[in-house]
C-alpha positions in Angstrom: 7.4 -18.3 -80.5 7.0 -14.6 -81.3 8.4 -13.2 -84.5 10.9 -10.3 -84.4 8.2 -7.7 -85.0 6.1 -9.1 -82.2 9.0 -9.1 -79.8 9.7 -5.4 -80.6 6.0 -4.5 -80.0 6.0 -6.2 -76.5 9.2 -4.5 -75.5 7.8 -1.1 -76.4 4.6 -1.8 -74.5 6.6 -2.8 -71.4 8.6 0.4 -71.5 5.4 2.5 -71.7 4.0 0.7 -68.6 7.1 1.3 -66.6 7.2 4.9 -67.5 3.6 5.4 -66.3 4.3 3.7 -62.9 7.3 5.9 -62.2 5.8 9.2 -63.2 2.4 8.7 -61.5 1.8 11.2 -58.6 -0.7 10.9 -55.7 -4.0 12.4 -56.6 -5.8 15.0 -54.4 -6.8 13.4 -51.0 -4.7 10.3 -51.5 -2.1 9.3 -48.9 1.0 7.2 -49.6 0.8 3.8 -47.9 3.8 4.6 -45.7 2.3 7.9 -44.4 -1.1 6.2 -43.8 0.6 3.6 -41.7 2.5 6.0 -39.5 -0.6 8.2 -39.1 -2.7 5.3 -37.8 0.0 4.5 -35.2 0.2 8.2 -34.2 -3.6 8.2 -33.6 -3.0 5.8 -30.6 -0.9 7.3 -27.8 2.2 5.0 -27.3 1.9 2.9 -24.2 5.0 4.5 -22.7 3.6 8.0 -22.9 -0.1 7.4 -22.5 -1.6 9.2 -19.5 -2.7 6.7 -16.8 -6.2 6.7 -15.4 -8.0 4.6 -12.8 -11.3 4.7 -14.8 -11.4 3.4 -18.4 -12.6 5.9 -21.0 -13.9 5.7 -24.5 -10.7 7.2 -26.0 -8.5 4.8 -24.0 -10.6 2.0 -25.3 -10.1 3.1 -28.9 -6.4 3.4 -28.5 -6.2 0.0 -27.0 -8.3 -1.5 -29.8 -6.1 0.1 -32.5 -2.9 -1.0 -30.8 -4.3 -4.6 -30.5 -5.0 -4.5 -34.2 -1.6 -3.3 -35.3 0.8 -5.1 -33.0 1.5 -8.8 -32.6 -0.4 -10.6 -29.8 1.6 -11.1 -26.7 1.2 -14.0 -24.2 -1.5 -13.4 -21.6 -0.2 -12.0 -18.3 -1.6 -10.5 -15.1 -2.8 -6.9 -15.9 -0.4 -4.4 -14.3 -2.0 -1.6 -12.3 -1.3 1.9 -13.6 -0.3 5.0 -11.8 1.4 3.3 -8.9 5.0 3.5 -7.6 6.0 -0.1 -7.0 8.9 0.3 -4.7 10.0 -2.5 -2.4 9.6 -0.1 0.5 5.9 0.3 -0.2 5.3 -3.4 -0.1 7.6 -4.2 2.9 7.1 -1.1 5.0 4.5 -2.0 7.7 3.3 1.6 7.7 2.5 1.5 4.0 -1.1 0.9 2.9 0.2 -1.5 0.4 2.3 -3.7 2.8 1.8 -7.3 1.8 1.9 -9.8 4.6 1.7 -13.5 3.9 3.4 -16.8 4.8 6.6 -15.7 3.0 6.4 -12.0 3.9 6.4 -11.4 7.7 6.1 -8.0 9.3 9.4 -6.2 9.9 9.7 -6.1 12.9 7.5 -9.0 13.7 6.3 -7.3 16.8 5.2 -4.2 14.9 2.5 -2.0 16.4 0.7 0.6 14.2 1.3 4.1 15.5 -2.1 5.5 14.8 -4.7 3.0 16.0 -8.2 4.4 16.7 -11.6 2.8 17.5 -14.2 3.3 14.7 -17.7 3.8 15.9 -19.4 0.9 14.1 -21.5 -2.1 15.2 -19.1 -4.7 16.6 -18.8 -7.9 18.6 -15.3 -7.1 19.8 -14.3 -3.5 20.2 -12.3 -2.8 17.0 -9.1 -0.9 16.5 -7.8 0.1 13.1 -5.3 2.6 11.7 -7.0 5.9 11.4 -7.3 6.0 7.6 -8.8 2.5 7.5 -11.2 3.3 10.4 -12.5 6.3 8.6 -13.1 4.3 5.4 -14.8 1.5 7.4 -17.3 4.0 9.0 -18.1 5.4 5.5 -18.6 1.9 4.1 -20.8 0.7 7.0 -23.0 3.8 6.5 -23.3 3.1 2.8 -24.3 -0.5 3.5 -26.9 0.7 6.0 -28.4 3.0 3.3 -28.8 -0.1 1.2 -30.5 -2.0 4.0 -27.4 -4.1 5.0 -26.1 -4.2 8.5 -22.4 -5.0 9.0 -20.5 -5.9 12.1 -16.8 -5.6 12.9 -15.7 -9.0 14.3 -12.0 -8.8 14.7 -9.7 -5.9 13.6 -6.3 -5.2 14.9 -4.5 -8.0 16.8 -1.2 -7.6 18.5 1.6 -10.0 18.2 0.8 -11.5 21.6 -2.9 -11.8 20.7 -2.1 -13.6 17.4 0.3 -15.9 19.2 -2.4 -16.8 21.7 -4.9 -17.6 18.9 -2.4 -19.6 16.9 -1.3 -21.7 19.9 -4.9 -22.4 20.9 -5.8 -23.5 17.4 -2.6 -25.6 17.2 -3.6 -27.5 20.4 -7.2 -28.1 19.3 -7.1 -28.4 15.5 -3.6 -29.8 14.8 -0.8 -28.2 12.8 -2.0 -28.8 9.2 -5.5 -27.3 9.8 -4.1 -24.4 11.9 -1.6 -23.4 9.2 -4.5 -23.1 6.7 -6.7 -21.2 9.0 -4.5 -19.0 11.2 -1.4 -17.0 10.5 1.6 -17.3 12.7 2.3 -14.3 15.0 4.2 -11.7 13.0 2.6 -13.0 9.7 -0.9 -11.7 10.3 -2.6 -8.9 8.3 -4.6 -8.1 11.5 -1.3 -6.9 13.1 -1.0 -4.2 10.4 -4.2 -2.4 11.6 -5.5 -2.6 8.0 -7.6 -5.7 8.2 -11.0 -6.5 9.7 -13.2 -9.6 9.8 -16.7 -8.5 8.9 -20.0 -10.2 9.4 -23.8 -9.5 9.8 -24.3 -10.8 13.3 -25.6 -14.1 12.2 -24.5 -17.7 13.0 -22.5 -17.6 9.8 -20.1 -15.0 11.1 -16.5 -16.2 10.6 -17.9 -19.2 8.7 -17.7 -20.0 4.9 -21.5 -20.0 4.8 -21.3 -16.2 5.2 -20.5 -16.0 1.5 -24.1 -16.7 0.6 -25.5 -13.9 2.8 -26.6 -10.5 1.5 -24.0 -8.7 3.6 -21.2 -10.7 2.0 -22.5 -10.2 -1.5 -22.8 -6.4 -0.8 -19.2 -6.3 0.4 -17.9 -8.3 -2.6 -19.7 -5.9 -4.9 -18.9 -2.6 -3.2 -16.0 -2.7 -0.7 -13.5 -1.6 -3.4 -15.3 1.7 -3.6 -14.2 2.5 0.0 -10.6 1.1 -0.4 -11.3 -2.4 1.0 -10.8 -5.7 -0.8 -11.6 -9.3 -0.1 -8.2 -10.7 0.9 -8.7 -14.5 0.7 -11.1 -15.3 -2.2 -12.4 -18.8 -3.0 -10.0 -20.8 -5.2 -6.8 -18.8 -4.5 -5.4 -20.7 -1.5 -2.4 -21.9 -3.6 -1.5 -18.2 -3.9 -2.5 -16.7 -0.5 -1.8 -19.7 1.6 -5.1 -19.2 3.5 -8.4 -21.0 2.8 -11.3 -18.9 1.5 -12.4 -16.3 4.1 -15.4 -14.4 2.7 -15.3 -12.3 5.9 -11.7 -11.1 5.9 -11.3 -7.6 4.2 -8.1 -5.6 3.8 -7.8 -1.8 3.4 -5.4 -0.8 0.6 -6.8 2.7 -0.2 -9.4 3.6 -2.8 -7.1 4.2 -5.8 -5.4 0.8 -5.5 -8.7 -1.0 -4.7 -10.3 0.6 -7.7 -7.5 -0.5 -10.0 -7.7 -4.0 -8.5 -11.4 -4.1 -9.3 -10.9 -2.7 -12.8 -8.3 -5.2 -13.7 -10.1 -8.1 -12.1 -7.0 -9.3 -10.1 -8.1 -11.2 -7.1 -5.1 -11.3 -4.7 -2.5 -8.8 -3.5 0.2 -11.2 -4.5 -0.9 -11.1 -8.1 -1.7 -7.4 -8.1 1.7 -6.4 -6.9 3.6 -9.1 -8.9 4.8 -11.1 -5.9 5.4 -14.8 -5.7 2.7 -17.1 -4.4 2.8 -17.9 -0.7 1.3 -21.4 -0.2 3.4 -22.1 2.9 6.0 -20.7 5.2 
């Protein structure tokens, strides 16, 4: 136990320490902790006001890293594409480049016919028809592949409602219902009817076969098609989402900006990219 004199000495010392803390001012170049914190946050543009870009940049990466370091981690989710107007009309309108057609999203009307079908001058096994913008992009992509020593063929592009019905009914009779539903879309539910899809091959025995995936042409398409606005529509391992077995030959035109964003984010299906429900069956 301290004697009275000792207690008095300790009390005086404590008062001197408190006085020093309250009178101390920031020295030159020092920043109060509250200001430093707000300055760091200000260095990263808030997500709500950050400019969107299809191509990642160094500054965007720095802002992302800083934000990740200063905000709580959120549950993993599908990356959302930036710079796009996600209106229901864009995804339902058959004239939209972003129209999504699957087992739960038929064309409206189901007998829709694209208004601007043209015939692209490309190697083919069946004379192709595509919407003009898709046809132009296809010609450009085929030319780029040829420069890289890869020859591509258009195997089956636009199909009318009547043509799709004929194919579906024929497969139904020869393959049975279960197999047909995994291989062939019902009439009115086919991407080919949009004029924005084409089955591509290299003129080999693996055309329209899963073995095409191992061919140089398929690998070139998988690596480069997005540059020309085309994406692989039914990738391996995503049947539970698309409702269609893997088709390494089936490519869909969605436009270069959307295809670039899809490639950048690593999203594999249109259902995931546009935030739509999976479509495993009708």
